[in-house]
Structures are given as C-alpha cells and as structure tokens.
C-alpha positions in Angstrom: 0.0 0.0 0.0 1.3 3.4 -0.9 2.1 5.8 1.8 0.0 9.0 1.6 3.2 11.0 1.5 4.7 9.2 -1.5 3.9 11.3 -4.5 4.9 10.6 -8.1 6.7 13.9 -8.3 9.1 13.0 -5.4 11.4 11.1 -7.7 12.0 14.0 -10.2 15.5 14.7 -8.9 16.5 11.2 -9.6 15.0 11.1 -13.2 16.2 14.3 -14.7 13.9 16.9 -13.5 14.7 20.5 -14.7 17.2 22.3 -12.6 18.0 26.0 -12.5 20.9 25.5 -15.0 18.7 23.6 -17.4 16.0 26.3 -17.2 18.5 29.1 -17.9 20.0 27.3 -20.9 16.5 26.6 -22.2 15.5 30.3 -21.7 18.7 31.4 -23.7 17.9 29.0 -26.5 14.3 30.4 -26.7 15.6 33.9 -26.6 18.0 33.2 -29.5 15.1 31.7 -31.5 13.0 34.8 -30.8 15.7 37.1 -32.0 16.2 35.1 -35.1 12.5 35.1 -35.8 12.2 38.9 -35.2 15.1 39.5 -37.6 13.4 37.3 -40.2 10.1 39.2 -39.6 11.8 42.6 -40.1 13.4 41.3 -43.3 10.1 40.2 -44.6 8.4 43.5 -43.7 11.2 45.4 -45.4 10.9 43.3 -48.6 7.1 43.8 -48.5 7.4 47.5 -48.1 10.0 47.7 -50.9 7.7 45.7 -53.2 4.7 47.8 -52.3 6.6 51.0 -52.8 7.9 50.0 -56.2 4.4 48.9 -57.4 2.7 52.1 -56.2 5.5 54.4 -57.6 5.3 52.6 -60.9 1.5 52.9 -61.1 1.8 56.7 -60.4 4.5 57.0 -63.1 7.2 58.4 -60.7 10.9 57.9 -60.7 11.9 54.8 -58.6 14.3 56.9 -56.7 11.4 58.6 -55.0 11.1 55.4 -52.8 14.2 56.5 -50.9 12.5 59.8 -49.9 9.4 58.3 -48.4 9.7 58.1 -44.6 10.1 54.7 -43.1 7.1 55.3 -40.8 4.9 55.2 -43.9 4.4 51.4 -44.2 1.0 50.2 -45.5 -0.1 50.6 -49.1 -2.8 53.0 -48.1 -0.3 55.2 -46.2 2.2 55.1 -49.0 -0.5 56.0 -51.6 -1.8 58.8 -49.3 1.7 60.2 -48.8 2.4 60.2 -52.6 -1.0 61.9 -53.2 0.0 64.6 -50.7 3.6 65.1 -51.8 3.7 63.5 -55.2 3.4 66.8 -57.0 6.9 67.6 -55.7 8.2 64.7 -57.7 6.2 65.4 -60.9 3.2 63.2 -60.2 0.1 64.3 -62.0 -2.4 65.9 -59.8 -6.1 65.5 -60.4 -7.7 68.8 -61.7 -9.7 70.6 -59.1 -13.4 70.3 -59.4 -14.8 73.2 -61.5 -17.2 75.4 -59.7 -20.7 75.3 -61.2 -21.6 78.4 -63.1 -25.1 79.7 -63.6 -26.7 79.4 -67.0 -26.5 82.9 -68.7 -29.7 82.2 -70.7 -31.7 82.3 -67.5 -32.6 78.6 -67.7 -32.3 76.8 -64.4 -33.1 79.9 -62.4 -33.2 79.3 -58.7 -30.5 76.6 -58.8 -27.3 78.7 -58.7 -26.6 78.4 -54.9 -23.6 76.8 -53.4 -23.3 73.1 -53.9 -26.2 73.1 -56.3 -28.8 74.1 -53.7 -31.8 76.0 -54.9 -31.9 79.7 -54.3 -34.4 82.5 -55.1 -31.7 84.7 -56.6 -32.3 86.1 -60.1 -29.8 84.6 -62.6 -28.8 88.1 -63.8 -27.8 89.0 -60.2 -25.7 85.8 -60.1 -24.0 86.7 -63.3 -23.2 90.1 -62.1 -21.9 88.7 -58.8 -19.6 86.3 -60.8 -18.5 89.2 -63.0 -17.5 91.2 -60.0 -15.9 88.3 -58.3 -13.7 87.7 -61.4 -12.8 91.4 -61.5 -11.9 91.3 -57.8 -9.7 88.3 -58.3 -7.7 90.1 -61.0 -9.7 88.8 -64.0 -11.5 90.9 -66.4 -15.0 92.0 -65.8 -15.9 92.0 -69.5 -14.5 90.5 -72.7 -11.4 92.5 -73.4 -12.0 92.4 -77.2 -15.3 94.3 -76.7 -13.5 97.0 -74.7 -10.8 97.2 -77.3 -13.3 97.5 -80.1 -15.2 100.3 -78.3 -11.9 102.2 -77.6 -10.8 101.9 -81.2 -13.8 104.0 -82.2 -13.3 106.8 -79.7 -12.5 110.4 -80.7 -12.4 112.2 -77.4 -11.6 111.9 -73.8 -15.3 111.9 -72.9 -15.8 108.8 -75.1 -13.0 107.0 -73.2 -14.6 107.9 -69.8 -18.0 106.7 -71.1 -16.5 103.4 -72.1 -14.7 103.0 -68.8 -18.0 103.7 -67.0 -19.8 101.2 -69.2 -17.4 98.4 -68.7 -16.9 98.9 -65.0 -13.3 100.1 -65.1 -14.1 103.5 -63.5 -16.8 104.2 -60.9 -18.8 107.4 -60.8 
C-alpha cells in the first residue's frame, strides 16, 4: 500500500527533473530563437514595403528613386499612396484637376439653382451673373471680354468717349 506522503513527483530529482541550469539554458535557447524570428520578420516586412513602394510608384508614373524619400514610418499601401497623393506633385506626379465650380446658365434657364453646392436659391440669374463678373474682376480677372472693350476704344474720338466706355465696362466708378 502506498504511503500518503509518497507522490509521483518526489522522484523528479532522480529522473532528470529540470534544474536551474537547465531552465537558464533553455531560456537562452528560446531567446535566440525569438531574436532570429524577429530578424526574419523585419526582413520580410522590409521586402514587402519595398515591393509595395515599387508597385505604387510605378503605377503613379514616378521615378523609382522617390522610394528613398518616403519616410520609413509610412508602411502600408494606403499610407504610401496617401503620402504620394500629398507630396507626389513635388516629384512630378500628375495631380487631379480641381473640381470646376458650377456656373449659372447665362440664358436664365435653371433659375433658382445657382446656390452653393447646387442648392436651390431664389436669386435672379442676372444677379448671379453680375456677382460672378464682380468676383472675377476682384480676383484680378477681367469683368468683360477684353475684345469688346478694345473695339469700343478703337472708335473713340475724345476723352469723354473713353470715360464713357470705362464707366460702361466697370473700369471706373462714378
């Protein structure tokens, strides 16, 4: 009959139970394996980033040397593409044209639809056209077709005619 104090684990020292030295050497072995695996993971990640960079740069039509200028923190394909969309113009990447603002129909058709973002307004189309003309003039553009002004100036004979033309085309107020 077995003694209640005799346990199966009591004989571990006799049959090669792990000792402190064995545990330390095993821990060092696992640590070396972890370092090797981490190094291998970093190599795979670097290869993947390089491959992703080259594909994205090629699709955007950029010089492959641009890859060396992209920060290493930018890793995923979405981040790389976003970075190139932001800074690609510095490297000659084509930029999409800005969306053209909607302009009111000069014929008066579509009245009440000339508001921002295509929202309906109750503003007369003639007023919208005048606002656009003034906006263009304020932005450094011409308020009228320059050829019409030149044609009118070509037929002038006096200083009063020039003043009248300037008043008519908005180049001189009151």
